[in-house]
Short mmCIF file of the C-alpha atoms (twelve columns), coordinates in Angstrom:
data_MODEL
# 
_entry.id   MODEL 
# 
loop_
_atom_site.group_PDB 
_atom_site.id 
_atom_site.type_symbol 
_atom_site.label_atom_id 
_atom_site.label_alt_id 
_atom_site.label_comp_id 
_atom_site.label_asym_id 
_atom_site.label_seq_id 
_atom_site.Cartn_x 
_atom_site.Cartn_y 
_atom_site.Cartn_z 
_atom_site.pdbx_PDB_model_num 
ATOM 1   C CA . ASN A 1   24.344  18.863  11.301  1 
ATOM 2   C CA . PHE A 2   23.601  17.478  7.785   1 
ATOM 3   C CA . GLU A 3   26.614  15.177  7.581   1 
ATOM 4   C CA . VAL A 4   26.316  11.837  5.799   1 
ATOM 5   C CA . GLU A 5   26.156  9.043   8.375   1 
ATOM 6   C CA . ALA A 6   25.719  6.135   5.970   1 
ATOM 7   C CA . THR A 7   24.944  5.339   2.370   1 
ATOM 8   C CA . LEU A 8   22.412  2.559   1.918   1 
ATOM 9   C CA . THR A 9   21.804  0.352   -1.082  1 
ATOM 10  C CA . VAL A 10  18.080  -0.248  -1.499  1 
ATOM 11  C CA . PRO A 11  15.822  -2.174  -3.877  1 
ATOM 12  C CA . THR A 12  15.000  -0.630  -7.252  1 
ATOM 13  C CA . ASN A 13  12.592  2.336   -7.323  1 
ATOM 14  C CA . PRO A 14  12.043  3.124   -3.634  1 
ATOM 15  C CA . VAL A 15  8.839   5.131   -3.199  1 
ATOM 16  C CA . ASP A 16  8.105   5.343   0.526   1 
ATOM 17  C CA . LEU A 17  9.743   4.983   3.940   1 
ATOM 18  C CA . PHE A 18  7.900   3.982   7.108   1 
ATOM 19  C CA . ALA A 19  9.162   3.972   10.672  1 
ATOM 20  C CA . GLU A 20  7.772   2.653   13.915  1 
ATOM 21  C CA . GLY A 21  9.978   2.740   16.987  1 
ATOM 22  C CA . ASN A 22  13.406  1.492   15.880  1 
ATOM 23  C CA . GLU A 23  11.961  -0.352  12.870  1 
ATOM 24  C CA . LEU A 24  12.387  1.026   9.338   1 
ATOM 25  C CA . PHE A 25  10.519  -0.176  6.248   1 
ATOM 26  C CA . LEU A 26  10.817  0.658   2.560   1 
ATOM 27  C CA . LEU A 27  8.209   0.335   -0.184  1 
ATOM 28  C CA . SER A 28  9.638   -0.250  -3.656  1 
ATOM 29  C CA . SER A 29  7.689   0.024   -6.915  1 
ATOM 30  C CA . GLY A 30  9.761   -2.782  -8.422  1 
ATOM 31  C CA . LYS A 31  11.514  -3.034  -11.752 1 
ATOM 32  C CA . TYR A 32  9.767   -3.509  -15.085 1 
ATOM 33  C CA . LYS A 33  11.050  -5.933  -17.708 1 
ATOM 34  C CA . ALA A 34  12.697  -4.160  -20.653 1 
ATOM 35  C CA . ASP A 35  9.686   -4.962  -22.892 1 
ATOM 36  C CA . TYR A 36  7.148   -3.898  -20.186 1 
ATOM 37  C CA . SER A 37  5.522   -7.335  -20.214 1 
ATOM 38  C CA . GLY A 38  5.768   -7.677  -16.433 1 
ATOM 39  C CA . TYR A 39  8.256   -7.215  -13.624 1 
ATOM 40  C CA . GLU A 40  11.814  -8.382  -13.109 1 
ATOM 41  C CA . GLU A 41  11.305  -7.409  -9.457  1 
ATOM 42  C CA . ASN A 42  7.757   -7.127  -8.099  1 
ATOM 43  C CA . PRO A 43  6.702   -4.087  -6.078  1 
ATOM 44  C CA . ALA A 44  7.282   -5.011  -2.433  1 
ATOM 45  C CA . ILE A 45  7.713   -3.877  1.161   1 
ATOM 46  C CA . TYR A 46  11.097  -4.447  2.824   1 
ATOM 47  C CA . ALA A 47  12.406  -4.314  6.378   1 
ATOM 48  C CA . MET A 48  15.675  -2.343  6.661   1 
ATOM 49  C CA . THR A 49  18.440  -2.493  9.223   1 
ATOM 50  C CA . ALA A 50  20.703  0.383   10.249  1 
ATOM 51  C CA . ASP A 51  23.554  -1.128  8.251   1 
ATOM 52  C CA . GLY A 52  21.459  -1.114  5.055   1 
ATOM 53  C CA . VAL A 53  20.408  -4.757  4.837   1 
ATOM 54  C CA . THR A 54  16.956  -5.092  3.281   1 
ATOM 55  C CA . THR A 55  14.739  -8.134  3.699   1 
ATOM 56  C CA . LYS A 56  11.629  -8.571  1.579   1 
ATOM 57  C CA . ILE A 57  8.460   -8.971  3.629   1 
ATOM 58  C CA . CYS A 58  5.938   -9.462  0.804   1 
ATOM 59  C CA . ASP A 59  4.742   -8.060  -2.510  1 
ATOM 60  C CA . ALA A 60  2.858   -4.756  -2.179  1 
ATOM 61  C CA . THR A 61  2.116   -1.678  -4.245  1 
ATOM 62  C CA . ILE A 62  0.710   0.564   -1.485  1 
ATOM 63  C CA . ALA A 63  1.159   0.564   2.286   1 
ATOM 64  C CA . ALA A 64  0.416   2.465   5.489   1 
ATOM 65  C CA . ILE A 65  1.766   2.038   9.012   1 
ATOM 66  C CA . GLY A 66  0.026   2.475   12.343  1 
ATOM 67  C CA . GLY A 67  -0.760  0.719   15.595  1 
ATOM 68  C CA . GLY A 68  2.142   -1.689  15.266  1 
ATOM 69  C CA . LYS A 69  1.012   -2.918  11.861  1 
ATOM 70  C CA . ILE A 70  1.649   -2.237  8.196   1 
ATOM 71  C CA . TYR A 71  -1.442  -2.475  6.012   1 
ATOM 72  C CA . LEU A 72  -0.549  -3.648  2.515   1 
ATOM 73  C CA . VAL A 73  -2.276  -3.808  -0.835  1 
ATOM 74  C CA . ASP A 74  -0.784  -5.554  -3.839  1 
ATOM 75  C CA . ASN A 75  -2.551  -4.052  -6.845  1 
ATOM 76  C CA . ASN A 76  0.008   -5.286  -9.361  1 
ATOM 77  C CA . TYR A 77  -1.095  -4.494  -12.911 1 
ATOM 78  C CA . TYR A 78  0.397   -7.774  -14.149 1 
ATOM 79  C CA . SER A 79  -1.228  -9.956  -11.485 1 
ATOM 80  C CA . THR A 80  -3.346  -12.877 -12.603 1 
ATOM 81  C CA . THR A 81  -4.697  -13.525 -9.096  1 
ATOM 82  C CA . GLY A 82  -6.363  -10.164 -8.400  1 
ATOM 83  C CA . ILE A 83  -5.713  -7.592  -5.716  1 
ATOM 84  C CA . GLY A 84  -4.056  -8.884  -2.533  1 
ATOM 85  C CA . TYR A 85  -4.681  -7.495  0.972   1 
ATOM 86  C CA . GLN A 86  -2.280  -8.303  3.785   1 
ATOM 87  C CA . VAL A 87  -1.225  -6.951  7.156   1 
ATOM 88  C CA . TYR A 88  2.246   -7.209  8.684   1 
ATOM 89  C CA . ASP A 89  2.491   -7.324  12.469  1 
ATOM 90  C CA . ILE A 90  5.686   -5.475  13.370  1 
ATOM 91  C CA . ALA A 91  6.087   -7.131  16.791  1 
ATOM 92  C CA . THR A 92  5.660   -10.738 15.611  1 
ATOM 93  C CA . LYS A 93  7.137   -10.118 12.131  1 
ATOM 94  C CA . GLN A 94  4.271   -12.111 10.629  1 
ATOM 95  C CA . VAL A 95  2.267   -11.420 7.463   1 
ATOM 96  C CA . GLY A 96  -1.402  -12.359 7.510   1 
ATOM 97  C CA . ALA A 97  -4.502  -11.815 5.432   1 
ATOM 98  C CA . TRP A 98  -6.154  -8.425  5.803   1 
ATOM 99  C CA . GLU A 99  -9.813  -9.394  5.865   1 
ATOM 100 C CA . LEU A 100 -12.046 -6.462  4.904   1 
ATOM 101 C CA . GLU A 101 -15.862 -6.415  4.987   1 
ATOM 102 C CA . GLU A 102 -15.847 -4.544  1.689   1 
ATOM 103 C CA . LYS A 103 -12.892 -4.466  -0.649  1 
ATOM 104 C CA . PRO A 104 -12.230 -1.352  -2.729  1 
ATOM 105 C CA . PHE A 105 -12.673 -1.754  -6.487  1 
ATOM 106 C CA . SER A 106 -9.316  -0.196  -7.363  1 
ATOM 107 C CA . PRO A 107 -7.342  0.810   -4.231  1 
ATOM 108 C CA . TYR A 108 -5.158  3.877   -4.655  1 
ATOM 109 C CA . ALA A 109 -3.927  4.993   -1.211  1 
ATOM 110 C CA . ILE A 110 -4.043  3.944   2.449   1 
ATOM 111 C CA . GLY A 111 -3.684  5.927   5.655   1 
ATOM 112 C CA . VAL A 112 -3.934  5.036   9.343   1 
ATOM 113 C CA . ASN A 113 -5.292  7.687   11.702  1 
ATOM 114 C CA . PRO A 114 -2.675  7.957   14.490  1 
ATOM 115 C CA . SER A 115 -5.261  9.140   17.059  1 
ATOM 116 C CA . ASN A 116 -7.656  6.167   16.849  1 
ATOM 117 C CA . GLY A 117 -6.209  3.555   14.452  1 
ATOM 118 C CA . ASP A 118 -8.940  3.935   11.814  1 
ATOM 119 C CA . ILE A 119 -7.757  2.813   8.379   1 
ATOM 120 C CA . TYR A 120 -8.726  4.783   5.263   1 
ATOM 121 C CA . VAL A 121 -8.478  3.239   1.793   1 
ATOM 122 C CA . THR A 122 -9.129  5.404   -1.264  1 
ATOM 123 C CA . SER A 123 -10.345 3.847   -4.500  1 
ATOM 124 C CA . HIS A 124 -11.339 4.629   -8.047  1 
ATOM 125 C CA . ASN A 125 -14.925 3.820   -8.994  1 
ATOM 126 C CA . SER A 126 -15.519 1.400   -11.836 1 
ATOM 127 C CA . ILE A 127 -16.504 2.230   -15.392 1 
ATOM 128 C CA . ASP A 128 -17.683 0.069   -18.289 1 
ATOM 129 C CA . TYR A 129 -16.654 1.352   -21.702 1 
ATOM 130 C CA . GLY A 130 -19.344 -0.776  -23.376 1 
ATOM 131 C CA . THR A 131 -17.457 -4.068  -23.365 1 
ATOM 132 C CA . GLY A 132 -19.006 -5.557  -20.225 1 
ATOM 133 C CA . VAL A 133 -15.638 -5.337  -18.437 1 
ATOM 134 C CA . LEU A 134 -15.188 -2.971  -15.508 1 
ATOM 135 C CA . TYR A 135 -12.099 -0.746  -15.422 1 
ATOM 136 C CA . PRO A 136 -10.921 1.873   -12.902 1 
ATOM 137 C CA . ASP A 137 -12.418 5.285   -13.698 1 
ATOM 138 C CA . TYR A 138 -9.330  7.499   -13.641 1 
ATOM 139 C CA . SER A 139 -11.203 10.656  -14.655 1 
ATOM 140 C CA . GLY A 140 -14.236 10.391  -12.350 1 
ATOM 141 C CA . ASN A 141 -14.645 10.886  -8.626  1 
ATOM 142 C CA . GLY A 142 -13.541 8.086   -6.329  1 
ATOM 143 C CA . TYR A 143 -14.453 7.011   -2.821  1 
ATOM 144 C CA . THR A 144 -12.898 6.193   0.537   1 
ATOM 145 C CA . LEU A 145 -13.674 3.258   2.796   1 
ATOM 146 C CA . ARG A 146 -12.994 3.697   6.521   1 
ATOM 147 C CA . PHE A 147 -12.367 0.708   8.774   1 
ATOM 148 C CA . ASP A 148 -11.646 0.489   12.484  1 
ATOM 149 C CA . LYS A 149 -8.493  -1.224  13.758  1 
ATOM 150 C CA . ASP A 150 -10.448 -4.529  13.868  1 
ATOM 151 C CA . ASN A 151 -11.240 -4.183  10.124  1 
ATOM 152 C CA . LYS A 152 -14.941 -3.400  10.686  1 
ATOM 153 C CA . LYS A 153 -16.241 -1.060  7.973   1 
ATOM 154 C CA . LEU A 154 -17.291 2.248   9.528   1 
ATOM 155 C CA . ASP A 155 -18.337 4.167   6.437   1 
ATOM 156 C CA . ARG A 156 -17.861 4.949   2.776   1 
ATOM 157 C CA . PHE A 157 -17.782 8.458   1.355   1 
ATOM 158 C CA . ASN A 158 -17.204 10.084  -2.020  1 
ATOM 159 C CA . ILE A 159 -13.977 11.914  -2.818  1 
ATOM 160 C CA . GLY A 160 -12.428 13.683  -5.790  1 
ATOM 161 C CA . VAL A 161 -10.485 12.355  -8.741  1 
ATOM 162 C CA . ASN A 162 -7.386  10.182  -8.132  1 
ATOM 163 C CA . ALA A 163 -7.050  10.739  -4.375  1 
ATOM 164 C CA . GLY A 164 -3.603  9.207   -3.998  1 
ATOM 165 C CA . THR A 165 -2.654  10.452  -0.528  1 
ATOM 166 C CA . VAL A 166 -4.191  10.207  2.943   1 
ATOM 167 C CA . ILE A 167 -2.918  12.760  5.488   1 
ATOM 168 C CA . PHE A 168 -3.844  13.344  9.142   1 
ATOM 169 C CA . PHE A 169 -3.228  16.604  11.034  1 
# 
């Protein structure tokens, strides 16, 4: 009936909501420092309760939910430790390493196929502008890696430019 049931206070810059059963999760893109030299609050995934209490699970910039798990990538621009891959088990409430046979160069989006649990991770290809350093190629075609629910790589295929969403029908 479109009546307000509750007003929730959430972390800065919420970007995505995920639900599984009675569990609700929020992905936040964090809060930059005023001089843009890093974050005051890192991008992260939070568990939420019905009364609006949020509890940080771990740092993450992109996430997808499926099969009782949340697959998380922390591709924080300001990171000095590289890209982090983790998985959160909703039943045990434990975060563990997400071990992938092949890691994407510059992960951009994740999706979990609800019919079979396959996990799709889109990525930018790399480009060298003549300095010997590889950067994400934001103007060229990217690729997708597909893994089964046990993290075994099933295939890799080319996609278009900046594929930032994975949708299943």
